[in-house]
C-alpha positions as CSV (number, residue, x, y, z in Angstrom):
1,M,-29.8,-63.2,-3.8
2,S,-26.1,-62.6,-5.6
3,K,-23.1,-64.3,-3.8
4,G,-20.1,-62.7,-2.4
5,F,-22.0,-60.1,-0.5
6,A,-21.5,-62.3,2.9
7,P,-20.8,-60.3,6.1
8,V,-17.3,-60.5,6.7
9,S,-16.6,-60.7,11.1
10,T,-14.1,-58.0,11.8
11,S,-14.0,-59.0,15.5
12,S,-10.7,-60.6,15.6
13,K,-9.2,-58.1,13.2
14,R,-9.9,-54.4,14.6
15,S,-6.7,-54.3,16.4
16,T,-4.5,-55.0,13.4
17,L,-6.7,-52.3,11.0
18,A,-4.2,-50.4,9.3
19,A,-4.9,-46.4,9.2
20,P,-7.0,-45.1,7.0
21,A,-4.9,-44.6,3.4
22,V,-7.1,-41.6,2.7
23,E,-7.9,-38.5,4.8
24,T,-11.9,-38.7,5.6
25,Q,-12.6,-34.7,5.4
26,E,-11.1,-34.9,1.9
27,V,-13.2,-37.5,0.5
28,E,-16.4,-36.2,2.1
29,S,-15.6,-33.2,1.1
30,K,-14.8,-33.7,-2.6
31,W,-18.2,-36.1,-2.6
32,L,-20.1,-33.6,-1.6
33,S,-18.6,-31.6,-4.5
34,Y,-19.7,-34.0,-7.2
35,F,-23.5,-34.8,-5.7
36,E,-24.6,-31.3,-3.9
37,D,-27.3,-31.0,-6.2
38,L,-29.0,-33.9,-5.3
39,D,-31.6,-33.2,-3.4
40,D,-32.6,-35.6,-0.5
41,P,-36.3,-36.8,-1.3
42,R,-37.2,-38.2,2.0
43,S,-39.5,-36.3,4.3
44,A,-37.7,-34.3,7.3
45,K,-40.0,-36.3,9.8
46,G,-38.0,-39.7,10.1
47,R,-34.5,-39.3,8.4
48,L,-32.1,-41.3,10.1
49,H,-29.2,-42.5,8.0
50,P,-27.2,-39.3,6.1
51,F,-28.5,-39.2,2.7
52,L,-25.6,-38.8,0.8
53,S,-23.9,-41.7,2.6
54,V,-26.6,-43.7,1.6
55,V,-26.3,-42.6,-2.1
56,M,-22.9,-43.6,-2.0
57,I,-22.4,-47.1,-0.3
58,A,-25.3,-47.8,-3.0
59,I,-23.1,-46.8,-6.0
60,L,-20.3,-48.3,-4.3
61,A,-22.0,-51.8,-3.8
62,T,-23.1,-51.5,-7.8
63,I,-20.0,-50.7,-8.4
64,G,-19.0,-54.0,-6.6
65,G,-21.5,-56.3,-8.3
66,A,-24.4,-55.6,-6.1
67,T,-27.7,-56.3,-8.0
68,G,-30.5,-55.5,-5.2
69,W,-31.2,-53.9,-2.0
70,D,-30.2,-57.0,0.2
71,D,-27.0,-57.1,-1.3
72,I,-26.2,-54.0,-1.0
73,E,-26.7,-54.0,2.4
74,L,-24.6,-57.6,2.6
75,Y,-21.4,-55.4,0.6
76,A,-22.1,-52.7,3.1
77,E,-21.8,-55.0,6.4
78,G,-19.0,-56.5,4.9
79,H,-17.1,-53.2,4.4
80,A,-18.8,-51.5,7.3
81,Q,-15.1,-50.5,8.9
82,W,-13.6,-49.1,5.8
83,L,-16.9,-47.4,4.7
84,E,-16.6,-45.7,8.5
85,T,-13.3,-44.0,7.7
86,F,-14.8,-42.0,5.0
87,L,-18.4,-41.4,5.5
88,D,-20.8,-40.5,8.3
89,L,-22.4,-43.5,9.5
90,P,-23.7,-42.6,13.4
91,W,-26.4,-44.7,13.2
92,G,-25.0,-47.8,11.6
93,I,-25.1,-49.5,8.4
94,P,-28.7,-48.8,6.7
95,H,-31.1,-51.6,5.8
96,A,-31.9,-52.7,2.3
97,D,-35.5,-50.5,2.8
98,C,-33.7,-47.5,3.2
99,Y,-32.1,-47.4,-0.1
100,R,-35.0,-49.0,-1.6
101,R,-36.9,-45.9,-0.4
102,V,-34.3,-43.6,-1.6
103,F,-33.5,-44.8,-4.8
104,A,-37.7,-45.0,-5.2
105,R,-38.2,-41.3,-4.8
106,I,-34.6,-39.6,-6.2
107,E,-34.7,-37.9,-9.5
108,P,-32.7,-39.7,-12.0
109,D,-31.8,-37.2,-14.2
110,A,-30.1,-35.2,-11.3
111,L,-28.4,-38.5,-10.1
112,H,-27.2,-39.2,-13.4
113,R,-25.5,-35.5,-13.5
114,C,-24.0,-36.5,-10.6
115,F,-22.8,-39.3,-10.9
116,R,-21.2,-38.3,-14.6
117,R,-19.4,-35.4,-13.1
118,W,-17.8,-38.1,-10.2
119,V,-17.1,-40.8,-12.6
120,T,-15.5,-38.1,-15.4
121,E,-13.5,-36.8,-12.0
122,I,-11.8,-40.4,-11.5
123,V,-11.2,-41.1,-14.9
124,K,-9.5,-37.5,-15.2
125,D,-7.4,-38.3,-12.4
126,T,-6.2,-41.8,-13.2
127,G,-5.3,-41.1,-16.7
128,G,-8.4,-42.9,-18.5
129,Q,-7.0,-43.1,-22.3
130,V,-9.3,-45.8,-24.0
131,I,-12.9,-45.6,-24.4
132,A,-15.2,-47.8,-26.3
133,I,-18.6,-46.8,-27.4
134,D,-20.8,-49.6,-28.0
135,G,-24.8,-50.6,-28.0
136,K,-26.4,-53.6,-26.8
137,T,-30.1,-54.8,-25.8
138,M,-30.3,-55.1,-22.4
139,R,-30.9,-59.2,-22.0
140,G,-34.2,-59.7,-20.1
141,S,-36.0,-56.1,-20.6
142,Y,-38.5,-57.2,-23.1
143,D,-41.7,-57.2,-21.2
144,R,-44.0,-59.8,-23.1
145,A,-47.2,-58.7,-20.8
146,S,-47.3,-55.4,-22.2
147,K,-45.5,-56.0,-25.6
148,Q,-42.9,-53.8,-24.6
149,S,-39.6,-53.9,-26.7
150,A,-35.9,-54.8,-25.1
151,L,-34.1,-51.7,-24.2
152,H,-31.3,-50.6,-26.2
153,V,-28.7,-48.5,-25.0
154,V,-25.5,-47.0,-26.4
155,S,-22.5,-47.1,-23.5
156,A,-19.2,-45.3,-23.6
157,W,-16.8,-47.8,-21.7
158,A,-13.7,-46.5,-19.8
159,S,-11.6,-50.1,-20.6
160,D,-8.8,-49.6,-18.5
161,H,-10.7,-48.7,-15.3
162,R,-13.6,-50.7,-15.9
163,L,-16.2,-48.2,-15.9
164,M,-19.3,-47.0,-17.1
165,L,-18.7,-43.4,-17.9
166,G,-22.8,-42.9,-19.6
167,Q,-25.1,-44.4,-20.8
168,M,-27.9,-43.1,-23.6
169,K,-31.4,-45.1,-24.1
170,V,-32.5,-45.7,-28.4
171,D,-35.6,-47.0,-29.8
172,S,-33.9,-49.5,-32.0
173,K,-30.5,-50.8,-32.8
174,S,-30.8,-48.7,-35.9
175,N,-31.2,-45.3,-33.8
176,E,-27.3,-45.6,-32.6
177,I,-25.9,-43.1,-34.8
178,K,-28.5,-40.7,-33.0
179,A,-27.5,-41.8,-29.7
180,I,-23.9,-41.6,-30.3
181,P,-23.1,-37.9,-30.6
182,A,-25.5,-37.2,-27.8
183,L,-24.1,-39.3,-25.2
184,L,-20.5,-37.4,-26.6
185,E,-21.7,-34.6,-25.9
186,L,-22.1,-35.3,-22.0
187,L,-19.1,-36.5,-21.8
188,D,-15.3,-34.5,-21.2
189,L,-13.4,-36.8,-23.3
190,S,-10.5,-34.9,-24.4
191,G,-7.8,-36.8,-25.6
192,C,-9.2,-40.4,-24.8
193,I,-8.7,-42.8,-27.9
194,I,-12.6,-43.8,-28.3
195,T,-13.2,-47.1,-30.3
196,I,-16.2,-47.8,-32.3
197,D,-17.9,-50.3,-34.0
198,A,-19.1,-50.3,-37.7
199,M,-22.4,-49.2,-36.9
200,G,-20.4,-45.8,-35.2
201,T,-18.5,-45.3,-38.5
202,Q,-19.7,-42.2,-40.2
203,T,-18.0,-38.9,-40.8
204,D,-19.9,-36.8,-38.8
205,I,-19.5,-38.6,-35.5
206,A,-15.7,-39.4,-36.2
207,T,-15.6,-35.5,-37.1
208,Q,-17.0,-34.9,-33.8
209,I,-14.7,-37.1,-31.8
210,V,-11.8,-35.3,-33.6
211,T,-12.6,-31.5,-33.7
212,S,-15.0,-31.2,-30.8
213,L,-13.4,-33.9,-28.1
214,G,-9.6,-33.2,-29.4
215,G,-9.4,-37.5,-29.4
216,L,-8.3,-40.4,-31.8
217,C,-11.1,-42.8,-33.5
218,S,-10.6,-45.9,-33.9
219,V,-13.2,-48.0,-35.9
220,S,-14.3,-52.0,-36.8
221,Q,-12.1,-53.4,-40.0
222,S,-15.2,-54.9,-40.8
223,E,-16.2,-51.2,-42.4
224,P,-13.6,-49.5,-45.1
225,S,-10.9,-48.3,-42.1
226,Y,-10.4,-44.6,-41.7
227,A,-8.0,-42.9,-39.0
228,L,-8.8,-39.4,-37.7
229,S,-6.2,-37.3,-35.7
230,A,-6.6,-33.8,-34.3
231,G,-4.5,-32.2,-37.6
232,E,-5.6,-34.6,-40.0
233,R,-8.0,-36.8,-41.5
234,A,-7.5,-39.8,-43.9
235,L,-10.8,-41.8,-45.7
């Protein structure tokens, strides 16, 4: 289990906690609007914890470094008082098994769409500017038993806010050229500065960034450099 998620004792601090810095109803309303298309996969019988509260705790914990279901539970226990200011938690903090059961049944594509919509809005509100497009092979993803190759993904990373805006799976590193345009189509990067390494120094990709997204493209110096803006192109 990862370190850094041990529950924090709050018994001596309850009386000195400051009032919530956000309006609970406003936060809940926005959260519901971003994830309203996400269906609760659990059966009606036996539901205890509100579905979207479970989802948001898991997402926040993962952003905070949690790498497993127990980590998520420990994160929630350590931040319970804060979470209760904007989440509906009538039965307290969900157990680790609750997160496991929910995410084992949840529709991945629907979750991806909702999460992307939420993160895009966060970056827009906070003035996100530099977006790094890069491909990486996921460490430990090679399955030796089934002879399955390691997972390679192309990601869009908001540098200033340290947020992953989206990912696209590719068959191999050579296919990044095909995956980058597909990833760009999923994101609203209007007005952003988009950086790409040598693999992405393709005229079609740069043209898509400029004409479709209205952004500025910066490429690695390991290839002949070129700059593109909304009004002109230099090669």
